[in-house]
N, CA, C and O atoms as a CHARMM CRD file, in Angstrom:
* protein
*
  272
    1    1 MET  N     10.93800 -15.19500 -13.81200 PROA 1      0.00000
    2    1 MET  CA    10.60000 -14.45600 -12.41000 PROA 1      0.00000
    3    1 MET  C      9.90300 -15.07800 -11.39600 PROA 1      0.00000
    4    1 MET  O      8.71500 -15.39700 -11.44300 PROA 1      0.00000
    5    2 GLU  N     10.62200 -15.23400 -10.53000 PROA 2      0.00000
    6    2 GLU  CA     9.82000 -16.28700  -9.42000 PROA 2      0.00000
    7    2 GLU  C      8.84400 -15.12100  -8.63100 PROA 2      0.00000
    8    2 GLU  O      8.88200 -13.89900  -8.49500 PROA 2      0.00000
    9    3 LEU  N      8.18600 -15.93900  -8.30900 PROA 3      0.00000
   10    3 LEU  CA     6.97900 -15.66000  -7.79600 PROA 3      0.00000
   11    3 LEU  C      7.10900 -14.36600  -6.60800 PROA 3      0.00000
   12    3 LEU  O      6.52600 -13.29100  -6.74500 PROA 3      0.00000
   13    4 ASN  N      7.73700 -14.61100  -5.77200 PROA 4      0.00000
   14    4 ASN  CA     8.17000 -13.72200  -4.89700 PROA 4      0.00000
   15    4 ASN  C      8.76400 -12.29500  -5.13100 PROA 4      0.00000
   16    4 ASN  O      8.64200 -11.44400  -4.25100 PROA 4      0.00000
   17    5 TYR  N      9.49400 -11.98400  -6.46600 PROA 5      0.00000
   18    5 TYR  CA    10.01500 -10.96500  -6.84500 PROA 5      0.00000
   19    5 TYR  C      8.43500 -10.10500  -7.20200 PROA 5      0.00000
   20    5 TYR  O      8.05400  -8.96900  -6.91700 PROA 5      0.00000
   21    6 LEU  N      7.90200 -11.03400  -7.80900 PROA 6      0.00000
   22    6 LEU  CA     6.63000 -10.09200  -8.36300 PROA 6      0.00000
   23    6 LEU  C      5.59600  -9.52700  -7.23500 PROA 6      0.00000
   24    6 LEU  O      5.03200  -8.45400  -7.44800 PROA 6      0.00000
   25    7 ARG  N      5.34600 -10.26300  -6.02400 PROA 7      0.00000
   26    7 ARG  CA     4.75300  -9.88600  -5.12000 PROA 7      0.00000
   27    7 ARG  C      5.74600  -8.47400  -4.28300 PROA 7      0.00000
   28    7 ARG  O      5.29100  -7.48700  -3.70600 PROA 7      0.00000
   29    8 ALA  N      6.69500  -8.73200  -4.42700 PROA 8      0.00000
   30    8 ALA  CA     7.30400  -7.55100  -3.85100 PROA 8      0.00000
   31    8 ALA  C      7.43000  -6.47500  -4.43400 PROA 8      0.00000
   32    8 ALA  O      7.77300  -5.46900  -3.81400 PROA 8      0.00000
   33    9 VAL  N      7.12400  -6.46200  -6.02700 PROA 9      0.00000
   34    9 VAL  CA     7.20900  -5.39400  -6.54700 PROA 9      0.00000
   35    9 VAL  C      5.87700  -4.95500  -6.65200 PROA 9      0.00000
   36    9 VAL  O      5.64200  -3.85600  -7.15300 PROA 9      0.00000
   37   10 ILE  N      4.81800  -5.81400  -6.16600 PROA 10     0.00000
   38   10 ILE  CA     3.21100  -5.40600  -5.95400 PROA 10     0.00000
   39   10 ILE  C      3.24400  -4.32700  -4.47700 PROA 10     0.00000
   40   10 ILE  O      2.71200  -3.21900  -4.54400 PROA 10     0.00000
   41   11 PHE  N      3.91200  -4.79500  -3.20700 PROA 11     0.00000
   42   11 PHE  CA     3.44500  -4.07800  -2.25200 PROA 11     0.00000
   43   11 PHE  C      4.62400  -3.49800  -2.51000 PROA 11     0.00000
   44   11 PHE  O      4.54800  -2.74900  -1.53600 PROA 11     0.00000
   45   12 LEU  N      5.60000  -3.22000  -2.96800 PROA 12     0.00000
   46   12 LEU  CA     6.62200  -1.75800  -3.16800 PROA 12     0.00000
   47   12 LEU  C      5.66400  -0.59200  -3.84900 PROA 12     0.00000
   48   12 LEU  O      5.37900   0.52900  -3.42700 PROA 12     0.00000
   49   13 VAL  N      5.30700  -1.22000  -4.96000 PROA 13     0.00000
   50   13 VAL  CA     4.34800   0.22000  -5.57400 PROA 13     0.00000
   51   13 VAL  C      3.37800   0.73100  -4.78900 PROA 13     0.00000
   52   13 VAL  O      3.21000   1.90700  -4.46500 PROA 13     0.00000
   53   14 ALA  N      2.56000  -0.51400  -4.41600 PROA 14     0.00000
   54   14 ALA  CA     1.24200   0.31900  -3.30100 PROA 14     0.00000
   55   14 ALA  C      1.97700   1.03200  -2.27700 PROA 14     0.00000
   56   14 ALA  O      1.67700   2.18900  -1.98100 PROA 14     0.00000
   57   15 GLY  N      2.78900   0.49400  -1.80200 PROA 15     0.00000
   58   15 GLY  CA     3.65900   1.42100  -0.76300 PROA 15     0.00000
   59   15 GLY  C      4.13400   2.66400  -1.43600 PROA 15     0.00000
   60   15 GLY  O      4.43000   3.44600  -0.53200 PROA 15     0.00000
   61   16 LEU  N      4.30200   3.09800  -2.35400 PROA 16     0.00000
   62   16 LEU  CA     4.99000   3.84600  -2.98600 PROA 16     0.00000
   63   16 LEU  C      3.93300   5.05100  -2.99000 PROA 16     0.00000
   64   16 LEU  O      4.02300   6.21800  -2.61000 PROA 16     0.00000
   65   17 ILE  N      2.54900   4.06100  -3.76300 PROA 17     0.00000
   66   17 ILE  CA     1.68200   5.53700  -4.19000 PROA 17     0.00000
   67   17 ILE  C      0.85800   5.53000  -3.11100 PROA 17     0.00000
   68   17 ILE  O     -0.27100   5.94600  -3.36600 PROA 17     0.00000
   69   18 LEU  N      1.07100   5.15800  -1.87200 PROA 18     0.00000
   70   18 LEU  CA     0.27800   5.23800  -0.67300 PROA 18     0.00000
   71   18 LEU  C      1.23400   6.54700  -0.20500 PROA 18     0.00000
   72   18 LEU  O      0.65200   7.61500  -0.02200 PROA 18     0.00000
   73   19 LEU  N      2.28400   6.49700  -0.06500 PROA 19     0.00000
   74   19 LEU  CA     3.80300   7.10300   0.57800 PROA 19     0.00000
   75   19 LEU  C      3.50900   8.43500  -0.60100 PROA 19     0.00000
   76   19 LEU  O      3.72900   9.31500   0.23100 PROA 19     0.00000
   77   20 PHE  N      3.31800   8.90600  -1.35800 PROA 20     0.00000
   78   20 PHE  CA     3.75400   9.73300  -2.42600 PROA 20     0.00000
   79   20 PHE  C      2.02500  10.50100  -2.87500 PROA 20     0.00000
   80   20 PHE  O      2.14100  11.71500  -3.04300 PROA 20     0.00000
   81   21 ILE  N      1.09600  10.17300  -3.00000 PROA 21     0.00000
   82   21 ILE  CA    -0.24000  10.69600  -3.29500 PROA 21     0.00000
   83   21 ILE  C     -1.35500  10.22600  -2.51500 PROA 21     0.00000
   84   21 ILE  O     -2.27700   9.47400  -2.82900 PROA 21     0.00000
   85   22 PRO  N     -1.05900  10.88700  -1.31400 PROA 22     0.00000
   86   22 PRO  CA    -2.29000  10.59600  -0.27100 PROA 22     0.00000
   87   22 PRO  C     -3.36400  11.05100  -0.32600 PROA 22     0.00000
   88   22 PRO  O     -4.32900  10.52700   0.23100 PROA 22     0.00000
   89   23 GLN  N     -3.42800  12.24000  -1.08500 PROA 23     0.00000
   90   23 GLN  CA    -4.72500  13.02600  -0.82500 PROA 23     0.00000
   91   23 GLN  C     -5.37200  12.85600  -2.02900 PROA 23     0.00000
   92   23 GLN  O     -6.37600  13.54200  -2.22100 PROA 23     0.00000
   93   24 LYS  N     -4.92800  11.91900  -3.06300 PROA 24     0.00000
   94   24 LYS  CA    -5.58000  11.16000  -4.00300 PROA 24     0.00000
   95   24 LYS  C     -6.57800  10.32700  -3.64900 PROA 24     0.00000
   96   24 LYS  O     -7.75300  10.49800  -3.97400 PROA 24     0.00000
   97   25 ILE  N     -5.97300   8.99700  -2.68000 PROA 25     0.00000
   98   25 ILE  CA    -5.93100   8.12600  -1.98900 PROA 25     0.00000
   99   25 ILE  C     -7.23800   8.30700  -1.40700 PROA 25     0.00000
  100   25 ILE  O     -8.23100   7.63500  -1.68500 PROA 25     0.00000
  101   26 ILE  N     -7.16300   9.46600  -0.40000 PROA 26     0.00000
  102   26 ILE  CA    -7.97800  10.08900   0.32400 PROA 26     0.00000
  103   26 ILE  C     -9.26200  10.06500  -0.16400 PROA 26     0.00000
  104   26 ILE  O    -10.32600   9.65400   0.29900 PROA 26     0.00000
  105   27 LYS  N     -8.87800  10.69500  -1.40300 PROA 27     0.00000
  106   27 LYS  CA   -10.64800  11.00500  -1.93500 PROA 27     0.00000
  107   27 LYS  C    -11.38000  10.20800  -2.70300 PROA 27     0.00000
  108   27 LYS  O    -12.53300  10.40500  -3.08700 PROA 27     0.00000
  109   28 ILE  N    -10.58800   9.17500  -2.94700 PROA 28     0.00000
  110   28 ILE  CA   -11.14700   7.52800  -3.50000 PROA 28     0.00000
  111   28 ILE  C    -11.47100   6.89100  -2.56100 PROA 28     0.00000
  112   28 ILE  O    -12.57600   6.35800  -2.66500 PROA 28     0.00000
  113   29 GLN  N    -10.77800   6.68000  -1.40000 PROA 29     0.00000
  114   29 GLN  CA   -11.46300   5.95200  -0.36200 PROA 29     0.00000
  115   29 GLN  C    -12.98900   6.90100   0.12800 PROA 29     0.00000
  116   29 GLN  O    -13.92200   6.24700   0.59400 PROA 29     0.00000
  117   30 ALA  N    -13.07400   7.78600   0.04300 PROA 30     0.00000
  118   30 ALA  CA   -14.50600   8.98200   0.63800 PROA 30     0.00000
  119   30 ALA  C    -15.01800   8.94300  -0.33200 PROA 30     0.00000
  120   30 ALA  O    -16.24000   9.06700  -0.24000 PROA 30     0.00000
  121   31 TYR  N    -14.53800   8.78600  -1.54300 PROA 31     0.00000
  122   31 TYR  CA   -15.98400   8.27700  -2.84400 PROA 31     0.00000
  123   31 TYR  C    -16.63500   7.23900  -2.40900 PROA 31     0.00000
  124   31 TYR  O    -17.82000   7.29900  -2.08000 PROA 31     0.00000
  125   32 LEU  N    -15.79700   5.98500  -2.35400 PROA 32     0.00000
  126   32 LEU  CA   -16.01000   4.99400  -2.31000 PROA 32     0.00000
  127   32 LEU  C    -16.71800   4.42900  -1.10800 PROA 32     0.00000
  128   32 LEU  O    -17.68800   3.67600  -1.19600 PROA 32     0.00000
  129   33 SER  N    -16.27200   4.76600  -0.17600 PROA 33     0.00000
  130   33 SER  CA   -17.13500   4.73900   0.91800 PROA 33     0.00000
  131   33 SER  C    -18.24700   5.42400   1.09300 PROA 33     0.00000
  132   33 SER  O    -18.96300   5.00900   2.00400 PROA 33     0.00000
  133   34 LYS  N    -18.73200   6.63300   0.32200 PROA 34     0.00000
  134   34 LYS  CA   -19.89200   6.96200  -0.16500 PROA 34     0.00000
  135   34 LYS  C    -20.72900   6.34100  -0.60800 PROA 34     0.00000
  136   34 LYS  O    -21.86200   6.20200  -0.14600 PROA 34     0.00000
  137   35 ARG  N    -20.19400   5.78900  -1.76200 PROA 35     0.00000
  138   35 ARG  CA   -20.58700   4.86000  -3.04700 PROA 35     0.00000
  139   35 ARG  C    -21.29500   3.73400  -2.13100 PROA 35     0.00000
  140   35 ARG  O    -22.49800   3.55700  -2.32200 PROA 35     0.00000
  141   36 LEU  N    -20.57900   2.89000  -1.06100 PROA 36     0.00000
  142   36 LEU  CA   -20.93800   1.87000  -0.66400 PROA 36     0.00000
  143   36 LEU  C    -21.58900   1.76900   0.83300 PROA 36     0.00000
  144   36 LEU  O    -21.82300   0.79500   1.54900 PROA 36     0.00000
  145   37 HSD  N    -21.79600   3.25300   1.02200 PROA 37     0.00000
  146   37 HSD  CA   -22.50100   3.41900   2.55800 PROA 37     0.00000
  147   37 HSD  C    -21.76600   3.35600   3.42300 PROA 37     0.00000
  148   37 HSD  O    -22.40400   3.25500   4.47100 PROA 37     0.00000
  149   38 LEU  N    -20.42500   3.35800   3.63300 PROA 38     0.00000
  150   38 LEU  CA   -19.86500   3.05900   4.35600 PROA 38     0.00000
  151   38 LEU  C    -18.91100   4.51700   5.13100 PROA 38     0.00000
  152   38 LEU  O    -18.63900   5.57200   4.55900 PROA 38     0.00000
  153   39 ARG  N    -18.57300   4.14100   6.51300 PROA 39     0.00000
  154   39 ARG  CA   -17.90800   4.96300   7.23000 PROA 39     0.00000
  155   39 ARG  C    -16.31100   5.33400   6.88400 PROA 39     0.00000
  156   39 ARG  O    -15.60100   4.32900   6.88200 PROA 39     0.00000
  157   40 SER  N    -15.86400   6.13600   6.69500 PROA 40     0.00000
  158   40 SER  CA   -14.56100   6.38900   6.09600 PROA 40     0.00000
  159   40 SER  C    -13.73300   7.42900   7.07300 PROA 40     0.00000
  160   40 SER  O    -13.73800   8.65900   7.11100 PROA 40     0.00000
  161   41 THR  N    -13.05600   6.49400   7.80700 PROA 41     0.00000
  162   41 THR  CA   -12.36600   6.80800   8.86000 PROA 41     0.00000
  163   41 THR  C    -10.45200   7.37000   8.35300 PROA 41     0.00000
  164   41 THR  O     -9.63200   7.99000   9.03100 PROA 41     0.00000
  165   42 TYR  N    -10.36400   6.93400   7.24400 PROA 42     0.00000
  166   42 TYR  CA    -8.94700   6.72900   7.31300 PROA 42     0.00000
  167   42 TYR  C     -8.60800   8.37400   7.22200 PROA 42     0.00000
  168   42 TYR  O     -9.42500   9.28500   7.08700 PROA 42     0.00000
  169   43 THR  N     -7.15000   8.46700   7.33800 PROA 43     0.00000
  170   43 THR  CA    -6.52900  10.23000   7.30300 PROA 43     0.00000
  171   43 THR  C     -5.22900   9.85200   7.22800 PROA 43     0.00000
  172   43 THR  O     -4.87100   8.71300   7.53000 PROA 43     0.00000
  173   44 LYS  N     -4.22200  11.00500   6.72000 PROA 44     0.00000
  174   44 LYS  CA    -3.19500  10.96300   5.84100 PROA 44     0.00000
  175   44 LYS  C     -2.45000   9.94000   7.07100 PROA 44     0.00000
  176   44 LYS  O     -1.94500   8.92500   6.59000 PROA 44     0.00000
  177   45 LYS  N     -2.34900  10.05200   8.26400 PROA 45     0.00000
  178   45 LYS  CA    -1.23000   9.70800   9.06400 PROA 45     0.00000
  179   45 LYS  C     -2.00700   7.83800   8.76500 PROA 45     0.00000
  180   45 LYS  O     -1.15300   6.97900   8.54700 PROA 45     0.00000
  181   46 ALA  N     -3.12000   7.48200   8.77300 PROA 46     0.00000
  182   46 ALA  CA    -3.16800   6.01800   8.58900 PROA 46     0.00000
  183   46 ALA  C     -2.64800   5.92700   7.37900 PROA 46     0.00000
  184   46 ALA  O     -1.76200   5.07500   7.31400 PROA 46     0.00000
  185   47 ASN  N     -2.91100   6.58700   6.22900 PROA 47     0.00000
  186   47 ASN  CA    -2.13700   6.28400   4.87400 PROA 47     0.00000
  187   47 ASN  C     -0.61900   5.97500   5.04000 PROA 47     0.00000
  188   47 ASN  O     -0.10600   5.17400   4.25900 PROA 47     0.00000
  189   48 TYR  N      0.14300   6.57600   6.03100 PROA 48     0.00000
  190   48 TYR  CA     1.49300   6.90700   5.68900 PROA 48     0.00000
  191   48 TYR  C      1.86000   5.48200   6.87300 PROA 48     0.00000
  192   48 TYR  O      2.90700   4.91600   6.55800 PROA 48     0.00000
  193   49 ILE  N      1.39500   5.08100   7.70000 PROA 49     0.00000
  194   49 ILE  CA     1.44300   3.79700   8.19200 PROA 49     0.00000
  195   49 ILE  C      1.48000   2.75700   7.81000 PROA 49     0.00000
  196   49 ILE  O      2.34800   1.92400   8.06900 PROA 49     0.00000
  197   50 ILE  N      0.07000   2.55900   6.78500 PROA 50     0.00000
  198   50 ILE  CA    -0.29900   1.30500   5.95300 PROA 50     0.00000
  199   50 ILE  C      1.14400   1.42200   4.90900 PROA 50     0.00000
  200   50 ILE  O      1.76500   0.41700   4.56300 PROA 50     0.00000
  201   51 SER  N      1.42000   2.42900   4.61100 PROA 51     0.00000
  202   51 SER  CA     2.65000   2.64300   3.34300 PROA 51     0.00000
  203   51 SER  C      3.55100   2.21900   3.79500 PROA 51     0.00000
  204   51 SER  O      4.19300   1.50000   3.03000 PROA 51     0.00000
  205   52 PHE  N      4.06400   2.37600   5.08900 PROA 52     0.00000
  206   52 PHE  CA     5.21100   2.37700   5.63900 PROA 52     0.00000
  207   52 PHE  C      5.21700   0.14800   5.97000 PROA 52     0.00000
  208   52 PHE  O      6.07000  -0.74000   5.96300 PROA 52     0.00000
  209   53 VAL  N      3.95300   0.23100   6.16400 PROA 53     0.00000
  210   53 VAL  CA     3.91400  -1.46200   6.51400 PROA 53     0.00000
  211   53 VAL  C      4.06000  -2.23300   5.14700 PROA 53     0.00000
  212   53 VAL  O      4.81700  -3.19300   5.00400 PROA 53     0.00000
  213   54 LEU  N      3.18400  -1.66600   4.06800 PROA 54     0.00000
  214   54 LEU  CA     3.86700  -2.26100   2.58500 PROA 54     0.00000
  215   54 LEU  C      5.25700  -2.18200   2.26800 PROA 54     0.00000
  216   54 LEU  O      5.85400  -3.19100   1.89500 PROA 54     0.00000
  217   55 LEU  N      5.81300  -1.10500   2.38000 PROA 55     0.00000
  218   55 LEU  CA     7.42700  -1.16100   2.25300 PROA 55     0.00000
  219   55 LEU  C      8.43100  -2.07200   2.79800 PROA 55     0.00000
  220   55 LEU  O      9.46100  -2.43500   2.22900 PROA 55     0.00000
  221   56 ILE  N      7.83600  -2.55300   4.49500 PROA 56     0.00000
  222   56 ILE  CA     8.33000  -3.31400   5.08800 PROA 56     0.00000
  223   56 ILE  C      8.34500  -4.61900   4.30500 PROA 56     0.00000
  224   56 ILE  O      9.29800  -5.14900   3.73400 PROA 56     0.00000
  225   57 ILE  N      6.84300  -5.09800   4.42300 PROA 57     0.00000
  226   57 ILE  CA     6.90000  -6.23200   3.55500 PROA 57     0.00000
  227   57 ILE  C      7.20900  -6.18700   2.37200 PROA 57     0.00000
  228   57 ILE  O      7.54400  -7.35800   2.19100 PROA 57     0.00000
  229   58 ALA  N      7.37400  -5.56600   1.20300 PROA 58     0.00000
  230   58 ALA  CA     8.01200  -5.47500  -0.06600 PROA 58     0.00000
  231   58 ALA  C      9.67300  -6.02900   0.43200 PROA 58     0.00000
  232   58 ALA  O     10.11500  -7.11200   0.04900 PROA 58     0.00000
  233   59 LEU  N     10.37300  -5.18600   1.23600 PROA 59     0.00000
  234   59 LEU  CA    11.95500  -5.19100   1.51400 PROA 59     0.00000
  235   59 LEU  C     11.92400  -6.78500   1.92200 PROA 59     0.00000
  236   59 LEU  O     12.74800  -7.56800   1.45000 PROA 59     0.00000
  237   60 THR  N     10.92400  -7.18300   2.81700 PROA 60     0.00000
  238   60 THR  CA    10.99400  -8.69500   3.44300 PROA 60     0.00000
  239   60 THR  C     10.92300  -9.88300   2.32700 PROA 60     0.00000
  240   60 THR  O     11.37600 -11.01700   2.48000 PROA 60     0.00000
  241   61 LEU  N     10.29500  -9.40800   1.23600 PROA 61     0.00000
  242   61 LEU  CA    10.25700 -10.41900  -0.01400 PROA 61     0.00000
  243   61 LEU  C     11.22300 -10.13900  -0.66600 PROA 61     0.00000
  244   61 LEU  O     11.78400 -11.02200  -1.31600 PROA 61     0.00000
  245   62 PHE  N     11.57800  -9.12800  -0.66800 PROA 62     0.00000
  246   62 PHE  CA    12.73700  -9.12600  -1.41300 PROA 62     0.00000
  247   62 PHE  C     13.90700  -9.47000  -0.88300 PROA 62     0.00000
  248   62 PHE  O     14.54800 -10.08000  -1.74000 PROA 62     0.00000
  249   63 ILE  N     14.59400  -9.36000   0.28000 PROA 63     0.00000
  250   63 ILE  CA    15.33500 -10.26000   1.04300 PROA 63     0.00000
  251   63 ILE  C     15.01300 -11.82900   0.98900 PROA 63     0.00000
  252   63 ILE  O     15.93800 -12.60300   0.73900 PROA 63     0.00000
  253   64 TYR  N     13.93500 -12.23200   1.18200 PROA 64     0.00000
  254   64 TYR  CA    13.33800 -13.73800   0.86500 PROA 64     0.00000
  255   64 TYR  C     13.94500 -14.18100  -0.14300 PROA 64     0.00000
  256   64 TYR  O     14.73100 -15.12800  -0.16600 PROA 64     0.00000
  257   65 SER  N     13.51300 -13.33400  -1.25400 PROA 65     0.00000
  258   65 SER  CA    13.75400 -13.57100  -2.53600 PROA 65     0.00000
  259   65 SER  C     15.43000 -13.90300  -2.71800 PROA 65     0.00000
  260   65 SER  O     15.89700 -15.03000  -2.55700 PROA 65     0.00000
  261   66 ILE  N     15.82700 -13.30800  -2.89900 PROA 66     0.00000
  262   66 ILE  CA    17.60300 -13.50800  -2.81800 PROA 66     0.00000
  263   66 ILE  C     18.15000 -14.11500  -2.05400 PROA 66     0.00000
  264   66 ILE  O     18.99300 -14.71600  -2.72100 PROA 66     0.00000
  265   67 ILE  N     18.28600 -14.44700  -0.85400 PROA 67     0.00000
  266   67 ILE  CA    17.97400 -15.52200  -0.07800 PROA 67     0.00000
  267   67 ILE  C     17.64900 -16.71700  -0.48900 PROA 67     0.00000
  268   67 ILE  O     18.45000 -17.60300  -0.19000 PROA 67     0.00000
  269   68 ASN  N     16.57100 -17.06600  -1.17900 PROA 68     0.00000
  270   68 ASN  CA    16.05000 -18.68900  -1.54900 PROA 68     0.00000
  271   68 ASN  C     16.57100 -18.36400  -3.11600 PROA 68     0.00000
  272   68 ASN  O     16.46800 -19.22300  -3.99200 PROA 68     0.00000
C-alpha cells in the first residue's frame, strides 16, 4: 500500500468524524482546554470548516496517488 493512500485515509476519517459527530468533538475540546488551562473558541461552524478542509486534502491525496 502506497503511503499517500494511507495519508488520504487518515485525513478522510478525521474529516468524516468532525463532520458527523461535531458535538462530541466540541465536548472533548472543551474538556482538554479546561484541563490544559487554554481558551476554547471552537464552534460547530469551525469544525465544519476544518472537516471540509480535511476532506479536500484527502481527495487531493487520493487523486495524487492514482495519478502517480
